[in-house]
C-alpha positions in Angstrom: 102.0 82.3 109.3 98.8 82.1 107.1 99.4 85.6 105.7 102.8 84.7 104.9 102.0 81.6 103.1 99.2 83.7 101.1 101.9 86.3 100.2 104.2 83.7 99.0 101.5 82.1 97.0 100.6 85.3 95.6 104.2 86.1 94.7 104.8 82.7 93.1 101.6 83.3 91.1 102.5 86.8 90.1 106.0 85.8 88.8 104.4 82.9 86.8 101.9 85.5 85.5 104.7 88.2 84.6 106.8 85.6 83.0 104.1 84.8 80.4 104.0 88.6 79.4 106.2 89.9 76.7 108.0 92.4 78.6 111.2 94.4 78.2 112.9 92.8 81.0 113.7 89.4 80.8 113.0 88.4 84.4 110.5 90.0 86.9 112.1 91.3 90.1 110.8 91.8 93.4 111.0 95.6 93.0 108.9 95.5 89.8 106.2 93.4 91.7 106.2 95.9 94.8 106.0 98.8 92.2 103.0 97.3 90.5 101.2 96.4 93.7 101.7 99.7 95.1 100.5 101.5 91.8 97.5 99.2 91.5 96.5 100.0 95.2 97.2 103.6 94.7 95.2 103.8 91.6 92.0 102.2 93.3 92.4 105.1 95.9 93.7 103.2 98.8 96.8 104.9 100.8 98.4 101.7 101.9 101.8 100.9 100.5 104.7 98.2 100.9 108.2 98.5 100.6 109.3 95.0 100.1 108.1 91.5 100.7 109.5 91.6 104.1 107.7 94.8 105.2 106.5 94.4 108.8 103.5 96.6 107.9 102.1 93.7 105.9 101.5 91.7 109.0 98.0 93.5 109.3 96.9 91.9 106.1 95.3 95.3 105.1 97.5 95.8 102.1 96.9 92.5 100.6 93.2 93.0 101.0 93.5 96.6 99.4 95.3 94.9 96.5 92.7 92.1 96.2 89.8 95.0 96.1 91.9 96.9 93.6 92.1 94.0 91.4 88.5 92.9 91.8 86.1 95.2 93.9 83.7 92.3 94.5 86.0 89.9 96.1 86.4 91.8 99.5 83.7 92.9 101.7 85.2 95.9 103.5 82.7 95.7 106.3 84.3 92.6 107.5 87.9 93.7 107.8 89.6 94.3 111.2 91.9 97.2 111.9 95.0 94.9 112.3 96.1 96.6 115.7 96.1 93.2 117.7 97.4 89.5 116.9 93.6 88.4 117.0 92.6 91.2 114.3 95.5 90.3 112.2 94.4 86.6 112.3 91.0 87.5 111.2 92.3 89.5 108.2 94.6 86.6 107.1 91.8 84.2 107.4 89.6 86.5 105.4 92.2 87.1 102.8 
């Protein structure tokens, strides 16, 4: 639940941020945000990816943490991340994010 809330806040902020940019497309779409997130994570050297905002693989929190690290390396201490294999480790990642 916490991670879902964080994703929705991040999405709302990203939509707001993209709306302020003068771009060729009049409205930012989910697919554009997913593409940006995937490209940003990949450019930072991480292999995680997301398909859309409903992607079940987002439950472990690792993609969000990879994205945060890609945007600002100092904001995530990678040594504190859990593997996301259990509900408890997912909760730990969500709390950390």
